[in-house]
N, C-alpha and C positions, 0 to 999 in steps of 0.2 A: 489528317495532315496538319491542320491548323493547330490543334492542341500540342502536337509534337514541336512545331516551330515556336509556339509560345513558351513551352517548357525550356527549349534550348536557349531562347532569348533570356528567360528568367535566370537560368543557370549562369549564362555569360555575364549578365548584368550584376548578379549577386557576387560572382567571383571578382569582377572589376571593383565593385564597391568595397568588398572585403579587403582587397589589396590596398586600395586607397586609404581605408581606415587604419590598416596596419602601418602604412607608411607615415600617416599623420601621427599615430601614437609613438612611433620610433622617434620622429622629429621632436615631438613634445617631451618624450622621456629624456632625450639627451639634453634638452634645455633645462629640465627640472633637476637633473643630477648636478649640473654645473652651477646653477644658481636658481633663485626663485623665479617663477614664471612672471614675466612682465605683462602688464595690462595690454600693451600693444600686441604682443605675440598671441595672447588669448583671443583678442578681437579679430586679429588676422586669421587665425585658424577657424574661429566660429563663422566668419564671413565666407571663407573658402568652402567650408562644409555646407553652408546654406546654399551657396551658388551651385555646388555640385549636386545637391539634392534637387534643386529647382531645374537644373539642366537635364537631369535624369528623368524628371517628371514630364518636362516638355518633350524630350525625345521619345518617351514611351507613348505620350499622347499623339505625337505626330505619326508614329508607326501605326498606332491603332486607327487613326483617321485615314491613313492612306492604304491600309490593308483592305483588299477586296472583300466585300461582304456580299457574297452571292446568295441571294434568297429568292424564293419564288420558283416557278416551274419552267420559266423560259430558259432554253439551253439544254433541256432534258427531253426524254421521250414522253409524250402524253397520249393517253388513250381516249378516243372519242367513241362512245357507244353506238351501236348500229341504229338505235332509235333516233339519234341526232343527225344521221346522214341525210342531207337534203335530196329531194327528188331531182331528176334530170332537169337542168336549167331552172331549178327552184331557188328560193331565197337562200343565200349562203349561210352556213352555220358559223357563228362568230365565237371564237375561243379567246377570251380576254387574257387568260393566264399564258397561253402559248403565243399570243399576238399573231393569230392567223385566221383566215377565212377558209372553211372547207366548202369547195364548190364541186358540183357533180355535172360535168359536161357530158356530151354524147360519147366522148372518148374514154371517160372514167373520172376518177376522183383526183382533185388537186388541192393541196394546202397552200394558199397564197399568203405570203408574208405581208402584213398590212402596212409596212413602211414604204413610203414613196421613194423610188430610186433617185429622184431629183434632189431633194434636200432632207428627206427623212420624216416628213409629216405623216400622220396616221391617215390612211385613205379609207373613208367610210363607203358603205354600199348605198347607192341611191336606188331604192326600190321602184320609184316612179319611172325612171329611165332604164332600169335594168343594167346599170353600169356602176363602176367605181369612180368617184369624183374626188380628186385631191382638193381640199379647201384652201391650200396655201397658194398655189400658182396655177391651178386649173387643169392639171393633167387628167385625162380621161382614159379609163381602162375598160376593156370588154369583160364579159363574165369569166373568161379564162385567164384574165390578167394581162392580155395583150394590149399594148399602148395604142390608143386610137387618136390621141391628140395631146397637145400641151408641150411644155418644155422638158418633160422627163426623157432621159437618154435611152431608156430601154423599158421593156415590160416589167410588171411586178415580179419580184423574186418569188420562188416557191420553195417549199420544204419537202424533203423526201418523206414518203409514207409507205406503209405496208398494210395490207388488209389481212386480218387473221381469219381463221376458219370459222370463228363464231360470228363474223360479220363486223366486229369492231375494227376501228382504224387506229393504227399507232403512227403518230406524227413525230418525227425527230426534229425538234425545234433548234437543235444545235447544228444541223446540216442545212444551210441555205444557199443553194447554187444560184448563180445569176444566169440569165439567158438573153439571147438577142431577139427572139421571137417565139411564137407558140409553135410547138411541135407535138403532135398527138402522142408521141412516146413519153412526154412528160406526165401525162395523166395515167393513173393506175386503174386498170379495168376492175370492175366489181361484179 
């Protein structure tokens, strides 16, 4: 999709610059046939051409800067091998590419998005207390992502996941539903 848009942009820009060059050459040719080109006309056309080239470069650079550059695995489906699935109530598996924790509750597996619903800080796992603690404003979450305290308005968001027949877990990091509380149906049995 991106190469197609770049090609179309290049064709449109090339066509525009070609028409501008033809227009300038026509203006220049009519002056040359009637009389010798004055220094003032040459400088004017050279300055106009330079300004057009610089504006085209600035425009192309701005488009390139503002063009979304989606890299990495976040927003796609990621596979977690069966060997990385934590035991029930064990230390959550951290997936840095997908920005989630894989937790294994007594109800099943959940992929918790590690972004705090309060202001978007990354919420780390505190192994000493068996809870998630937000370092920014002190929100505390249980193992299943349910809010225990702090200024966060709701529990941690979760990502949809499926368990394959091989035991591997496929987490869709592009589908992040919000929730008002923990419901056992949010966990996928394994």
